[in-house]
SEKOLLO-63277 format. One record per residue (C-alpha): x, y, z; residue in one letter. Coordinates in nm, 4 decimals, always signed. Example, Ala and Ser with C-alpha at 12.3 -4.5 7.8 and 13.67 -1.06 7.14 Angstrom:
BEGIN
{pt {+1.2300, -0.4500, +0.7800}, "a"}
{pt {+1.3670, -0.1060, +0.7140}, "s"}
***
This chain:
BEGIN
{pt {+1.9170, +0.8514, +1.6180}, "x"}
{pt {+1.5846, +0.7746, +1.7155}, "x"}
{pt {+1.5634, +0.4056, +1.7182}, "x"}
{pt {+1.2031, +0.3883, +1.5808}, "x"}
{pt {+1.3379, +0.5798, +1.2908}, "x"}
{pt {+1.6186, +0.3535, +1.2791}, "x"}
{pt {+1.4263, +0.0810, +1.2682}, "x"}
{pt {+1.1736, +0.1985, +1.0536}, "x"}
{pt {+1.4708, +0.2786, +0.8509}, "x"}
{pt {+1.6295, -0.0672, +0.7931}, "x"}
{pt {+1.3230, -0.2438, +0.7510}, "x"}
{pt {+1.3086, +0.0070, +0.4456}, "x"}
{pt {+1.6173, -0.0875, +0.3593}, "x"}
{pt {+1.5925, -0.4830, +0.3694}, "x"}
{pt {+1.2881, -0.4475, +0.1522}, "x"}
{pt {+1.3801, -0.2023, -0.1403}, "x"}
{pt {+1.7696, -0.1308, -0.0951}, "x"}
{pt {+2.1021, -0.2503, -0.0475}, "x"}
{pt {+2.4919, -0.1433, +0.0626}, "x"}
{pt {+2.7254, -0.1407, -0.1238}, "x"}
{pt {+3.1123, -0.0598, -0.1675}, "x"}
{pt {+3.1626, +0.2002, -0.4661}, "x"}
{pt {+3.5841, +0.2197, -0.5735}, "x"}
{pt {+3.5400, +0.6172, -0.5011}, "x"}
{pt {+3.2703, +0.6313, -0.2246}, "x"}
{pt {+3.2982, +0.3695, +0.0319}, "x"}
{pt {+3.0026, +0.1560, +0.1918}, "x"}
{pt {+2.6541, +0.3721, +0.0810}, "x"}
{pt {+2.3526, +0.2850, +0.1748}, "x"}
{pt {+2.1020, +0.2521, -0.1444}, "x"}
{pt {+1.6871, +0.3083, -0.1788}, "x"}
{pt {+1.5508, +0.2243, -0.5110}, "x"}
{pt {+1.1850, +0.3751, -0.5949}, "x"}
{pt {+0.9451, +0.4373, -0.8230}, "x"}
{pt {+0.7906, +0.6944, -0.5208}, "x"}
{pt {+1.0228, +1.0072, -0.5628}, "x"}
{pt {+0.7717, +1.0962, -0.2618}, "x"}
{pt {+0.8470, +0.7998, -0.0257}, "x"}
{pt {+1.2298, +0.8300, -0.0854}, "x"}
{pt {+1.2001, +1.2082, +0.0316}, "x"}
{pt {+1.0624, +1.1243, +0.2870}, "x"}
{pt {+1.3113, +0.8656, +0.3597}, "x"}
{pt {+1.5219, +1.1384, +0.2945}, "x"}
{pt {+1.3661, +1.3742, +0.5711}, "x"}
{pt {+1.4592, +1.1053, +0.7917}, "x"}
{pt {+1.7527, +1.0812, +0.7540}, "x"}
{pt {+1.8236, +1.4558, +0.7878}, "x"}
{pt {+1.6276, +1.5055, +1.1047}, "x"}
{pt {+1.8821, +1.2282, +1.2804}, "x"}
{pt {+2.1587, +1.4256, +1.1221}, "x"}
{pt {+2.2386, +1.1924, +0.8245}, "x"}
{pt {+2.2844, +1.3314, +0.4386}, "x"}
{pt {+2.1226, +1.1729, +0.1216}, "x"}
{pt {+2.0676, +1.2945, -0.1983}, "x"}
{pt {+1.7806, +1.1305, -0.4524}, "x"}
{pt {+1.8560, +1.1011, -0.8217}, "x"}
{pt {+1.6388, +0.9495, -1.1481}, "x"}
{pt {+1.7419, +0.6263, -1.3247}, "x"}
{pt {+1.5471, +0.5009, -1.6415}, "x"}
{pt {+1.2185, +0.4874, -1.4436}, "x"}
{pt {+1.2728, +0.4601, -1.0978}, "x"}
{pt {+1.4361, +0.7009, -0.8044}, "x"}
{pt {+1.7028, +0.6241, -0.6354}, "x"}
{pt {+1.8375, +0.7437, -0.2831}, "x"}
{pt {+2.1730, +0.7082, -0.1805}, "x"}
{pt {+2.3382, +0.7690, +0.1887}, "x"}
{pt {+2.6274, +0.7437, +0.3978}, "x"}
{pt {+2.4625, +0.7977, +0.6547}, "x"}
{pt {+2.6534, +0.5569, +0.9512}, "x"}
{pt {+2.3726, +0.3470, +1.1188}, "x"}
{pt {+2.2504, +0.2056, +0.8129}, "x"}
{pt {+2.5885, +0.0765, +0.6988}, "x"}
{pt {+2.5389, -0.1507, +1.0190}, "x"}
{pt {+2.3428, -0.4744, +1.0249}, "x"}
{pt {+2.0216, -0.4763, +1.2374}, "x"}
{pt {+1.9695, -0.7563, +1.5263}, "x"}
{pt {+1.6042, -0.7224, +1.4833}, "x"}
{pt {+1.5542, -0.9363, +1.8149}, "x"}
{pt {+1.7303, -0.6937, +2.0449}, "x"}
{pt {+1.4387, -0.4251, +1.9214}, "x"}
{pt {+1.1436, -0.3561, +2.1497}, "x"}
{pt {+0.8189, -0.4059, +1.9626}, "x"}
{pt {+0.7309, -0.0654, +1.9034}, "x"}
{pt {+1.0186, -0.0958, +1.7143}, "x"}
{pt {+0.9682, -0.3895, +1.5563}, "x"}
{pt {+0.6675, -0.2494, +1.3966}, "x"}
{pt {+0.8091, +0.0255, +1.2753}, "x"}
{pt {+1.0375, -0.2035, +1.0778}, "x"}
{pt {+0.8026, -0.3748, +0.9727}, "x"}
{pt {+0.6393, -0.0289, +0.8518}, "x"}
{pt {+0.9467, +0.0327, +0.6591}, "x"}
{pt {+0.9526, -0.3553, +0.4849}, "x"}
{pt {+0.6035, -0.3321, +0.4215}, "x"}
{pt {+0.6327, +0.0342, +0.2789}, "x"}
{pt {+0.9511, -0.1306, +0.0102}, "x"}
{pt {+0.7891, -0.4624, -0.0167}, "x"}
{pt {+0.4188, -0.4778, +0.0820}, "x"}
{pt {+0.1412, -0.4990, -0.1318}, "x"}
{pt {-0.2258, -0.3731, -0.1174}, "x"}
{pt {-0.4941, -0.3534, -0.4110}, "x"}
{pt {-0.3778, -0.0476, -0.6519}, "x"}
{pt {-0.7506, +0.0601, -0.6572}, "x"}
{pt {-0.9099, -0.0455, -0.3510}, "x"}
{pt {-1.2423, +0.1800, -0.4383}, "x"}
{pt {-1.2949, -0.0369, -0.7229}, "x"}
{pt {-1.2996, -0.3543, -0.4869}, "x"}
{pt {-1.6697, -0.4547, -0.2922}, "x"}
{pt {-1.5170, -0.4953, +0.0531}, "x"}
{pt {-1.6440, -0.8413, +0.0858}, "x"}
{pt {-1.4108, -0.9807, -0.1456}, "x"}
{pt {-1.0701, -1.1559, -0.1255}, "x"}
{pt {-0.9561, -0.9156, -0.3073}, "x"}
{pt {-0.9009, -0.6503, -0.0512}, "x"}
{pt {-0.5779, -0.7932, +0.0112}, "x"}
{pt {-0.2570, -0.7227, +0.2254}, "x"}
{pt {+0.0963, -0.9112, +0.1503}, "x"}
{pt {+0.4402, -0.9277, +0.1656}, "x"}
{pt {+0.6829, -0.9907, -0.1352}, "x"}
{pt {+1.0338, -1.1136, -0.1180}, "x"}
{pt {+1.3062, -1.3403, -0.2669}, "x"}
{pt {+1.4245, -1.3878, +0.0905}, "x"}
{pt {+1.2207, -1.6295, +0.2381}, "x"}
{pt {+1.4032, -1.5501, +0.5761}, "x"}
{pt {+1.3239, -1.2205, +0.6222}, "x"}
{pt {+0.9300, -1.2802, +0.5525}, "x"}
{pt {+0.9357, -1.5354, +0.8285}, "x"}
{pt {+1.0952, -1.2289, +1.0661}, "x"}
{pt {+0.8680, -1.0621, +0.9311}, "x"}
{pt {+0.5401, -1.2836, +0.9822}, "x"}
{pt {+0.6424, -1.3466, +1.3850}, "x"}
{pt {+0.6606, -1.0391, +1.4483}, "x"}
{pt {+0.3523, -0.9524, +1.3105}, "x"}
{pt {+0.2191, -1.2380, +1.5207}, "x"}
{pt {+0.3557, -1.1345, +1.8444}, "x"}
{pt {+0.1686, -0.8233, +1.7987}, "x"}
{pt {-0.1748, -1.0104, +1.7311}, "x"}
{pt {-0.1949, -0.9919, +1.3636}, "x"}
{pt {-0.3031, -1.3125, +1.2037}, "x"}
{pt {-0.0626, -1.4073, +0.8813}, "x"}
{pt {-0.1454, -1.7207, +0.6112}, "x"}
{pt {+0.1394, -1.9629, +0.5455}, "x"}
{pt {+0.4665, -1.8370, +0.3790}, "x"}
{pt {+0.4464, -1.9604, +0.0238}, "x"}
{pt {+0.6566, -1.9526, -0.3179}, "x"}
{pt {+0.5098, -1.8192, -0.6161}, "x"}
{pt {+0.6315, -1.7277, -0.9898}, "x"}
{pt {+0.8539, -2.0249, -0.9995}, "x"}
{pt {+1.0876, -1.7740, -1.2449}, "x"}
{pt {+1.0993, -1.5377, -1.0274}, "x"}
{pt {+1.1379, -1.7534, -0.7390}, "x"}
{pt {+0.9504, -1.5281, -0.4738}, "x"}
{pt {+0.7970, -1.6048, -0.1606}, "x"}
{pt {+0.4579, -1.3915, +0.0232}, "x"}
{pt {+0.2509, -1.4065, +0.2645}, "x"}
{pt {-0.1092, -1.2679, +0.3275}, "x"}
{pt {-0.2429, -1.0990, +0.5941}, "x"}
{pt {-0.5373, -1.3230, +0.6938}, "x"}
{pt {-0.8728, -1.0994, +0.6111}, "x"}
{pt {-1.0344, -1.1017, +1.0319}, "x"}
{pt {-0.5954, -0.8910, +1.1013}, "x"}
{pt {-0.6625, -0.6563, +0.8148}, "x"}
{pt {-0.8606, -0.3926, +0.9851}, "x"}
{pt {-0.6004, -0.4343, +1.2965}, "x"}
{pt {-0.2933, -0.4367, +1.0997}, "x"}
{pt {-0.3698, -0.0991, +0.9044}, "x"}
{pt {-0.4298, +0.0399, +1.3175}, "x"}
{pt {-0.0811, -0.1222, +1.3847}, "x"}
{pt {+0.1352, -0.0874, +1.1336}, "x"}
{pt {+0.1400, +0.3415, +1.0081}, "x"}
{pt {+0.2893, +0.2967, +0.6717}, "x"}
{pt {+0.5384, +0.6527, +0.5949}, "x"}
{pt {+0.4710, +0.5711, +0.2020}, "x"}
{pt {+0.2361, +0.8085, +0.0309}, "x"}
{pt {+0.0766, +0.6268, -0.2354}, "x"}
{pt {-0.0428, +0.2745, +0.0193}, "x"}
{pt {-0.1249, +0.5989, +0.3364}, "x"}
{pt {-0.3903, +0.6751, +0.0546}, "x"}
{pt {-0.4577, +0.3699, -0.0836}, "x"}
{pt {-0.4766, +0.1865, +0.2782}, "x"}
{pt {-0.7206, +0.4420, +0.4629}, "x"}
{pt {-0.9335, +0.3968, +0.1327}, "x"}
{pt {-0.8996, -0.0323, +0.2553}, "x"}
{pt {-0.9921, +0.1048, +0.6093}, "x"}
{pt {-1.2755, +0.2476, +0.5438}, "x"}
{pt {-1.4395, -0.0062, +0.3334}, "x"}
{pt {-1.3402, -0.2830, +0.5979}, "x"}
{pt {-1.4863, -0.0701, +0.8227}, "x"}
{pt {-1.8322, -0.0327, +0.6356}, "x"}
{pt {-1.8730, -0.4649, +0.7010}, "x"}
***
């Protein structure tokens, strides 16, 4: 398997997925997402690397399941090249990254033009933040917010947003659209 594809898929799995052992299925990697088109992109990546995956709807979300062996093992990001680490970050961003829903409505000079990473697992965010900083992308402090949900987050600093958008290449159809708008708006300054 292409290491960059695997790194992307593992980042996405850590963000919006999990691995479980089913009684009849054995080990299964599961991705959950409202945007079915993104799951179809993941399905295509798995199939291009000779794996199988299937997507089904459950309530208001789509679910992709696969028994693709490389996804059922833990990935040590320390052993990846910087390019592979950045693919891992892209997968994680597509799963757990946050950007404005309607960037076209936000003045480009305001702080509301944000890029953030959100996750309940602070260790995962420390790892993502470290990779970004090594790539020269400045990040804000990792902090807890939402006391009820106990989530953690950090923001990309304003002076690094354009670099982030040029370095981290999203494969999420909705985020691609919004990031293009943000990139255009920020480069107008």
